[in-house]
N, C-alpha and C positions, 0 to 999 in steps of 0.2 A: 493461394492464401497464404499470407505472412508466418501466422501461428504453426504450420505444418513444417515450415523452414525451420525457424529459429527455435522450437518447442516443441518437440515429437513428445514429449513426455507430460504427465500432469503436474503442475505445480503445487506443492504443498503449502508454502508460504511466498507471499510478495509484499516488498515494502515501497511505496510510494513517498518520496518527499515531495512537499509542495502540492498540496491535496487540493486545491482550487485550480490548478492549470488544465487548461483542456489538451495539452500536450501529454500529461500523465493520463487522463482518462483515456485518450486515444491508444497510449501505451498499452494499458490495463485491457481494453478491448481487444487488442491484438493478440493477447496471450492466452493460451489454453486454461482458463480458468473454470473451475466447476464449484458447486455449492459446498463442497469440503475443503476448498482453498481459503487459506488463512490470508486476508487482506490487510496490511498495516499501513493506515494512511497518516503520515507525519505531517505537522503543520504548524504555523503560528496561530491561525485562527480555526474556528470550527469549520470543518470542510461542507461544502455546499450539500443540501440533501440530495437532489438530483443526481450528484455521482455516486452517492451510495445506492440510491434506489434502483440504478441500472447496471450494477454488478452483482455477480453470483458470488456466494461464500460468505465467510464469517468476516464482518468487517469490524475492525478494531482501530479507534482513533487515537492518535497522541498527539496532544498540544503541548509545543515546546516554544522556549524562547532560546532562540539560538545564540543568543548573548549571553546565557547563562551559563556558565561553569557549571553549575547543579544539575540543572536541565539536561545537559550533554552527558553527564556519569549517570543520570537515570536512563538516558536513553540508551547509552552503550550497553548498561546491564539487561535493560529490557530487549534488545535486540542480540544480545550474546545467548540470551536463554532461549532463543526460537529452535524449531525442531528443525 
């Protein structure tokens, strides 16, 4: 099982860029996530509801315009305050 080799510990926070990607979902499913994991999903549009429904943990969505300098500063500040 992939998560035992790459991630033998429990993750406290995970950030996924590209919230509607099937690749991103597959990566999240391979990680050792639990109901206490903080999952931050960052994207240009609202993530698909089925992506959120199939994941354990506290899910935070961040909508961002990657071409907006102001949005990037806000994202940088948000991410720098993660535990």
